[in-house]
C-alpha positions as CSV (number, residue, x, y, z in Angstrom):
1,M,21.7,29.9,35.9
2,P,22.3,26.2,34.9
3,E,24.9,25.6,32.1
4,E,23.4,24.7,28.7
5,R,23.8,21.2,27.8
6,R,25.0,20.0,24.3
7,L,23.1,17.8,21.8
8,G,25.2,14.9,22.7
9,E,24.2,15.0,26.2
10,V,20.4,14.4,25.6
11,P,19.8,10.7,26.5
12,G,18.7,8.1,24.0
13,P,19.4,4.7,22.5
14,R,22.9,4.0,21.4
15,G,22.2,2.3,18.2
16,H,24.8,1.0,15.6
17,W,28.1,2.6,15.9
18,F,27.9,4.1,12.3
19,W,24.2,4.1,11.3
20,G,22.8,4.9,14.7
21,S,19.0,4.1,14.8
22,I,18.3,4.7,11.2
23,Q,17.5,0.9,10.4
24,E,15.1,0.6,13.3
25,R,13.6,3.9,12.2
26,R,12.8,2.5,8.9
27,R,11.8,-1.1,9.9
28,E,9.8,-0.6,13.3
29,P,9.4,3.2,14.0
30,L,6.8,2.8,16.6
31,Q,8.6,0.3,18.7
32,L,11.7,2.4,18.3
33,F,10.1,5.7,19.6
34,T,8.1,3.9,22.3
35,R,11.0,2.0,23.8
36,A,13.3,5.1,23.5
37,H,10.9,7.2,25.4
38,Q,10.0,4.5,28.1
39,E,13.8,4.2,28.7
40,H,15.0,7.7,28.4
41,G,12.1,10.0,29.3
42,D,10.0,12.6,27.2
43,F,13.1,14.2,25.5
44,V,15.3,11.8,23.7
45,R,18.0,11.9,20.9
46,L,18.5,9.4,18.2
47,R,21.1,9.3,15.7
48,M,20.2,8.8,12.1
49,G,23.4,7.9,10.4
50,P,26.8,9.6,11.6
51,T,25.6,13.2,11.3
52,I,21.8,13.6,11.8
53,H,20.4,14.2,15.3
54,L,16.7,13.4,15.5
55,L,15.2,14.9,18.8
56,S,12.0,13.3,19.8
57,L,9.6,15.1,22.2
58,A,6.6,13.6,24.0
59,S,5.5,16.0,26.6
60,P,3.0,19.1,26.4
61,E,5.6,21.5,27.7
62,L,8.3,20.7,25.1
63,I,5.6,20.5,22.3
64,K,4.2,23.9,23.3
65,H,7.8,25.3,23.4
66,V,8.2,24.4,19.7
67,L,4.7,25.0,18.3
68,V,3.8,28.2,20.2
69,D,6.3,29.7,22.5
70,H,9.2,29.8,20.0
71,A,7.4,28.7,16.8
72,D,9.5,31.4,14.7
73,R,12.6,29.2,15.4
74,Y,11.3,26.2,13.7
75,N,10.1,25.4,10.2
76,K,9.0,22.2,8.3
77,P,12.2,20.4,7.0
78,P,12.9,21.6,3.4
79,S,13.8,17.9,2.6
80,F,10.2,16.8,3.5
81,L,8.6,19.9,1.7
82,R,10.5,19.0,-1.4
83,D,9.1,15.5,-1.4
84,V,5.4,16.8,-1.4
85,R,5.8,20.2,-3.1
86,D,5.5,18.7,-6.7
87,L,1.9,17.4,-5.6
88,L,0.8,20.2,-3.2
89,G,2.6,23.0,-4.7
90,N,2.7,26.1,-2.4
91,G,-0.5,25.2,-0.5
92,L,-1.1,25.6,3.1
93,F,0.6,22.3,4.1
94,S,3.9,23.1,2.3
95,S,4.2,27.0,2.4
96,E,5.9,29.1,5.0
97,G,6.1,32.7,6.3
98,D,4.0,35.6,5.1
99,F,2.7,33.8,2.0
100,W,1.2,31.1,4.5
101,K,-0.2,33.7,6.7
102,R,-1.9,35.3,3.7
103,Q,-3.3,32.0,2.4
104,R,-4.5,30.9,5.9
105,R,-6.3,34.4,6.2
106,L,-8.0,33.9,2.7
107,M,-9.1,30.2,3.5
108,Q,-10.2,30.6,7.0
109,P,-13.7,31.8,6.2
110,S,-14.4,28.6,4.1
111,F,-14.1,26.6,7.4
112,H,-16.3,28.7,9.6
113,K,-19.0,26.6,11.4
114,E,-21.8,28.2,9.5
115,R,-20.2,27.4,6.1
116,L,-19.4,23.9,7.1
117,A,-23.0,23.2,8.2
118,T,-24.0,23.6,4.5
119,L,-21.8,20.6,3.4
120,A,-23.5,18.2,5.9
121,E,-26.1,17.1,3.7
122,G,-23.5,16.1,0.9
123,M,-21.6,14.1,3.5
124,V,-24.6,12.0,4.5
125,D,-25.8,11.5,0.9
126,V,-22.4,10.2,-0.2
127,T,-22.4,7.9,2.7
128,G,-25.8,6.7,1.7
129,Q,-24.5,5.8,-1.8
130,M,-21.8,3.7,-0.1
131,L,-24.3,1.9,2.0
132,A,-26.6,1.2,-1.0
133,R,-23.6,-0.7,-2.6
134,W,-22.9,-2.4,0.5
135,R,-26.4,-3.9,0.4
136,S,-25.5,-6.0,-2.5
137,H,-22.4,-7.2,-0.9
138,S,-22.3,-10.8,0.4
139,T,-22.3,-11.0,4.2
140,S,-19.8,-13.8,4.2
141,A,-17.1,-12.2,1.9
142,P,-14.9,-9.7,3.7
143,L,-14.6,-6.2,2.7
144,D,-11.7,-4.0,3.0
145,I,-13.1,-1.3,5.2
146,F,-9.9,0.9,5.0
147,S,-10.3,0.9,1.1
148,E,-13.9,1.8,1.6
149,M,-13.3,4.7,3.9
150,M,-10.7,6.0,1.5
151,R,-13.3,5.8,-1.3
152,L,-16.0,7.5,0.9
153,T,-13.9,10.4,2.1
154,L,-12.6,11.0,-1.4
155,A,-16.1,11.4,-2.5
156,V,-17.0,13.5,0.4
157,V,-14.0,15.9,-0.1
158,G,-14.9,15.9,-3.9
159,R,-18.5,16.9,-3.3
160,A,-17.4,19.5,-0.6
161,L,-14.8,21.1,-3.0
162,F,-16.5,20.9,-6.3
163,S,-20.2,20.0,-5.8
164,T,-21.0,17.5,-8.5
165,D,-18.2,18.6,-10.9
166,V,-16.2,15.6,-10.3
167,S,-18.9,13.1,-10.8
168,G,-17.5,12.1,-14.4
169,T,-13.9,12.0,-13.3
170,A,-14.1,10.6,-9.6
171,E,-12.5,7.3,-10.7
172,R,-9.6,9.0,-12.4
173,V,-9.1,11.2,-9.5
174,G,-9.2,8.3,-7.0
175,Q,-6.8,6.1,-9.0
176,A,-4.4,9.1,-9.4
177,M,-4.6,9.9,-5.6
178,A,-4.0,6.5,-4.7
179,V,-0.8,6.4,-6.7
180,A,0.2,9.9,-5.4
181,L,-0.3,8.8,-1.7
182,E,1.7,5.7,-2.1
183,E,4.5,7.9,-3.7
184,V,4.4,10.5,-1.0
185,N,4.7,7.8,1.6
186,Y,7.7,6.4,-0.4
187,R,9.4,9.7,-0.7
188,G,8.9,10.6,3.0
189,L,10.5,7.4,4.3
190,S,13.3,7.2,1.9
191,F,15.6,9.7,3.8
192,G,16.8,11.1,0.5
193,L,18.2,7.6,-0.7
194,R,16.4,7.5,-4.0
195,P,16.9,8.5,-7.6
196,P,16.6,12.2,-8.4
197,D,13.4,13.1,-10.2
198,F,15.2,13.9,-13.4
199,I,16.3,10.3,-13.8
200,P,13.6,8.5,-15.8
201,T,13.0,5.5,-13.6
202,A,9.6,3.7,-13.9
203,R,8.7,5.1,-10.4
204,N,9.5,8.8,-11.7
205,R,7.8,8.3,-14.8
206,A,4.7,7.1,-13.1
207,W,4.9,10.2,-10.6
208,R,5.0,12.5,-13.6
209,R,1.9,10.8,-15.1
210,V,-0.1,11.1,-12.0
211,L,0.8,14.8,-11.5
212,S,-0.2,15.6,-15.1
213,T,-3.6,13.7,-14.6
214,L,-4.4,15.5,-11.3
215,D,-3.3,18.9,-12.8
216,A,-5.5,18.4,-15.9
217,I,-8.6,17.4,-13.9
218,V,-8.3,20.3,-11.3
219,F,-7.2,23.0,-13.8
220,D,-10.1,22.0,-16.0
221,I,-12.6,22.3,-13.2
222,I,-11.3,25.7,-12.1
223,A,-11.4,26.9,-15.9
224,R,-15.1,25.7,-16.4
225,R,-16.2,27.3,-13.2
226,R,-14.6,30.7,-14.2
227,E,-16.2,30.6,-17.6
228,G,-19.6,29.9,-15.8
229,Q,-20.1,26.4,-17.4
230,T,-20.5,25.0,-13.9
231,H,-21.9,26.3,-10.6
232,G,-21.9,25.2,-7.1
233,D,-22.2,26.4,-3.4
234,D,-19.0,24.6,-2.5
235,L,-15.5,25.2,-1.1
236,L,-14.1,26.0,-4.6
237,A,-16.8,28.8,-5.0
238,T,-15.8,30.2,-1.5
239,L,-12.2,30.1,-2.3
240,M,-12.6,31.9,-5.7
241,A,-14.8,34.6,-4.2
242,T,-12.5,35.4,-1.2
243,Q,-10.5,38.5,-1.4
244,D,-7.5,39.7,0.7
245,A,-8.7,42.4,3.1
246,D,-5.5,44.4,2.5
247,T,-5.0,44.2,-1.2
248,G,-8.4,43.0,-2.6
249,E,-6.6,40.3,-4.5
250,R,-8.0,36.9,-5.2
251,M,-6.4,33.5,-5.5
252,T,-4.8,32.9,-8.9
253,D,-5.6,29.5,-10.7
254,Q,-2.3,28.1,-9.5
255,Q,-3.0,29.0,-5.9
256,L,-6.5,27.5,-6.2
257,R,-4.8,24.3,-7.7
258,D,-2.3,24.1,-4.8
259,E,-4.9,24.7,-2.2
260,T,-7.4,22.2,-3.9
261,M,-4.6,19.5,-4.0
262,T,-3.8,20.1,-0.4
263,L,-7.4,19.7,0.8
264,F,-7.9,16.7,-1.4
265,L,-4.9,14.9,0.0
266,A,-5.2,16.0,3.8
267,G,-9.1,15.9,3.7
268,H,-9.5,12.2,2.7
269,E,-6.4,10.2,3.7
270,T,-6.3,11.2,7.4
271,T,-10.1,10.9,8.0
272,A,-10.3,7.7,6.2
273,T,-7.5,6.2,8.2
274,A,-9.0,7.3,11.5
275,L,-12.5,6.0,10.4
276,A,-11.0,2.7,9.6
277,W,-9.2,2.4,13.0
278,M,-12.5,3.4,14.6
279,W,-14.5,0.6,13.0
280,H,-11.8,-1.8,14.2
281,L,-12.1,-0.5,17.8
282,L,-15.8,-0.8,17.8
283,S,-15.7,-4.3,16.7
284,Q,-13.3,-5.1,19.6
285,H,-15.6,-3.3,22.2
286,P,-19.2,-4.4,21.8
287,D,-20.3,-2.4,24.9
288,V,-19.0,1.0,23.4
289,E,-20.8,0.0,20.1
290,A,-24.0,-0.7,21.8
291,R,-24.0,2.7,23.6
292,A,-23.1,4.5,20.4
293,R,-26.0,2.7,18.6
294,A,-28.3,3.6,21.5
295,E,-27.4,7.3,21.1
296,V,-28.0,7.2,17.3
297,D,-31.5,5.5,17.9
298,T,-32.4,8.2,20.6
299,V,-31.2,11.3,18.7
300,L,-32.2,10.2,15.0
301,G,-34.9,7.5,15.3
302,D,-35.8,6.6,11.8
303,R,-34.3,9.6,10.0
304,L,-30.7,10.5,8.6
305,P,-28.5,12.8,10.5
306,T,-28.2,16.5,9.8
307,A,-25.8,19.3,11.0
308,D,-28.2,20.3,13.7
309,D,-27.9,16.7,15.2
310,L,-24.2,17.1,15.9
311,P,-24.4,18.6,19.4
312,H,-26.6,15.7,20.5
313,L,-24.3,12.9,19.1
314,R,-21.7,13.7,21.6
315,Y,-20.6,10.2,22.3
316,L,-20.2,9.5,18.7
317,T,-17.7,12.4,18.6
318,Q,-15.9,11.1,21.8
319,I,-15.5,7.8,20.1
320,F,-13.7,9.5,17.1
321,E,-11.6,11.6,19.5
322,E,-10.5,8.5,21.4
323,T,-9.7,6.7,18.1
324,L,-7.5,9.6,17.1
325,R,-5.7,9.4,20.6
326,L,-4.9,5.8,20.0
327,Y,-4.1,5.8,16.4
328,P,-3.3,9.4,15.3
329,P,-3.3,9.4,11.5
330,A,-0.5,12.2,11.7
331,W,1.5,10.3,14.2
332,L,4.7,12.4,13.9
333,F,5.3,16.0,13.2
334,A,8.8,17.1,12.1
335,R,10.4,20.6,12.4
336,Q,13.9,21.9,11.7
337,P,15.5,24.6,13.8
338,V,16.0,27.8,11.7
339,K,17.3,29.8,14.5
340,E,19.2,28.7,17.6
341,D,17.1,27.8,20.7
342,V,17.5,26.4,24.1
343,L,15.0,23.6,24.6
344,A,14.8,21.9,28.1
345,G,18.2,23.4,29.0
346,V,19.9,21.9,25.8
347,H,21.4,24.3,23.1
348,I,19.6,23.6,19.7
349,P,21.7,24.9,16.8
350,A,20.1,26.2,13.6
351,S,21.2,23.3,11.5
352,P,19.8,20.9,8.7
353,R,21.4,18.2,10.6
354,V,19.0,18.6,13.5
355,I,15.4,17.3,13.1
356,V,12.9,18.1,16.0
357,T,10.0,15.5,16.0
358,L,6.8,15.8,18.0
359,N,5.8,12.3,18.7
360,A,1.9,12.2,18.8
361,Y,1.8,8.4,19.0
362,V,4.0,8.3,22.2
363,L,2.5,11.5,23.7
364,Q,-1.0,10.2,23.4
365,R,0.0,6.9,25.2
366,N,2.0,8.5,27.9
367,P,0.8,7.1,31.2
368,K,1.6,10.4,32.9
369,L,-1.1,12.1,30.9
370,W,-3.4,9.2,30.0
371,P,-4.0,6.5,32.9
372,D,-4.3,3.1,31.6
373,P,-3.2,4.4,28.1
374,E,-3.9,1.3,26.0
375,R,-7.6,1.1,27.0
376,F,-10.1,2.4,24.5
377,D,-12.3,4.6,26.6
378,P,-14.4,7.4,24.9
379,D,-15.4,8.9,28.3
380,R,-11.9,10.4,28.4
381,F,-13.3,13.1,26.2
382,S,-16.5,13.8,27.9
383,P,-16.6,17.5,29.1
384,E,-16.0,16.8,32.7
385,H,-12.8,14.6,31.9
386,A,-11.5,16.9,29.1
387,A,-11.6,20.1,31.1
388,D,-8.3,19.8,33.1
389,R,-6.2,18.1,30.4
390,P,-3.1,19.9,29.5
391,R,-3.5,21.8,26.2
392,F,-0.9,19.9,24.3
393,S,-1.4,16.3,25.6
394,L,-3.3,15.7,22.4
395,L,-2.0,16.5,18.8
396,P,-4.6,14.8,16.3
397,F,-4.7,18.1,14.2
398,G,-1.2,19.6,15.1
399,G,-1.2,22.7,17.1
400,G,-0.4,26.3,17.4
401,Q,-0.7,28.7,14.5
402,R,-0.6,25.8,12.1
403,L,-3.3,23.8,13.7
404,C,-5.1,21.9,10.8
405,I,-7.7,24.2,9.1
406,G,-9.9,21.3,8.5
407,N,-10.3,19.9,12.1
408,A,-13.9,21.0,12.5
409,F,-14.6,19.6,8.8
410,A,-13.1,16.2,9.9
411,L,-15.1,16.0,13.2
412,M,-18.3,16.7,11.5
413,E,-17.7,14.3,8.7
414,A,-16.7,11.5,11.0
415,T,-19.7,11.9,13.3
416,L,-22.2,12.0,10.4
417,I,-20.6,8.9,8.5
418,T,-20.6,7.0,11.9
419,A,-24.2,7.8,12.6
420,T,-25.3,6.9,9.0
421,V,-23.5,3.5,9.0
422,L,-24.6,2.6,12.5
423,Q,-28.2,3.0,11.4
424,R,-27.8,0.3,8.8
425,F,-24.9,-2.0,9.4
426,Q,-22.7,-3.6,12.0
427,L,-19.1,-4.2,11.1
428,R,-17.5,-7.4,12.5
429,A,-13.8,-8.2,12.8
430,L,-12.4,-11.0,10.5
431,P,-11.9,-14.0,12.9
432,G,-8.2,-14.8,13.2
433,R,-6.8,-11.9,11.4
434,P,-4.4,-9.7,13.3
435,V,-4.7,-5.9,12.8
436,E,-1.5,-3.8,13.2
437,P,-0.6,-0.3,12.5
438,E,1.8,0.5,9.5
439,P,3.6,3.9,10.3
440,L,3.9,5.4,7.0
441,I,3.4,9.2,6.5
442,T,0.0,8.3,8.1
443,L,-0.7,5.4,10.5
444,R,-2.6,3.1,8.4
445,P,-3.8,-0.5,9.3
446,K,-1.3,-2.8,7.6
447,G,-2.5,-4.6,4.7
448,G,-6.0,-3.0,4.8
449,L,-8.7,-3.8,7.3
450,P,-10.9,-6.7,6.0
451,M,-14.3,-6.9,7.8
452,L,-17.6,-8.6,7.6
453,L,-20.8,-6.6,7.0
454,E,-23.9,-7.4,8.8
455,P,-27.0,-5.5,7.5
456,L,-29.4,-4.2,10.2
457,S,-33.2,-3.9,10.0
458,R,-34.3,-0.4,10.2
459,P,-37.6,1.3,9.8
460,A,-38.7,1.8,6.3
461,R,-38.7,5.7,6.4
462,V,-34.9,5.8,6.5
463,T,-34.5,5.8,2.8
464,L,-31.0,5.6,1.1
465,P,-30.0,6.1,-2.5
466,A,-30.6,3.2,-4.8
């Protein structure tokens, strides 16, 4: 039996004698990880300062080891959870152990296929409202499509969660969520080098204000629903009605608040980011866009899409899946070993000084898994090409028992939005403006994504909200 190797024997970039690769991690993480894996293989070690070992994994076998085979030995890093727990509380994203299992079991029925189908009409309706607004926008003035997708997916998740309950507070929710997202990104990339929360800096005061705003809105919605002042066939109603099969218990107001905030954050930031990248890619590949438009015309003709159309809009779904491969919004997953392990022959101690990262960005551009990996090719996800692909060669929604509960919601939402927009508009790249990724907590287009709108002539029977 081969002797176990030590952490120090895992190959990786040397970096600075004291700081290691921490400066490159903060300034150019995509380039750092890509170069490290190209030079040292699928399992590399990067020093983050004098004491932290960051192990980056970019192969299906190694990722399966961490997410499935030995998932009980790895948890999300407490330092990262501290940075998001003020906002998300003890929701699905930030909870662990038995509590997480109970919450996941309670929430799963809300995301069954039949339940999600009832939300499709609202998704299309909200998209129609956006397109009605676009009709009055000048065709010569750029529009930030990333901001538009953020605004759209916030409206979609608000409708899905609360029906029309947030109609009067959508602007406040949107503004508060924008601040919250920026702060979560800042905290996640600060590596602990920021003033503690109890110090009243301008940033910390703004953080407290946005948390108070969001709490007030969400708790008020929950209270009015409990008192019967509002009604809705939405996810909030499903969550409130769900009972634990073993104890008969329902979620408390605090649990509803935490799960609602988690769905708000995860349900619009990641999908909006992926949709923005998709419109960019379509503008660069007119052949793919033409084929997508032909599918929409063939399947829908002069009517708006419904949930029943989803199986027939397969190419649109493949476009979104290929976008998720090239630009995964959740581009890096972090785990901390809480029990000793042996990974690829290397002894992994249970230590807060060891962080294991599952690198979706590098994995999904690995030429051993994806021939010609930089090429945008939605046919990679046709049934015949996807059948033999290794299970963990793609991580758009994580994997293992913590696979994102909203993955089917996101795929349905993206397909319906894409079909509805393609019926009415063509989005053109802004000439001369480079587009590059900004790897924050999510992989955003840096500086937004200004594009030009070109309205299309459609049959009169496709009516959109005024």
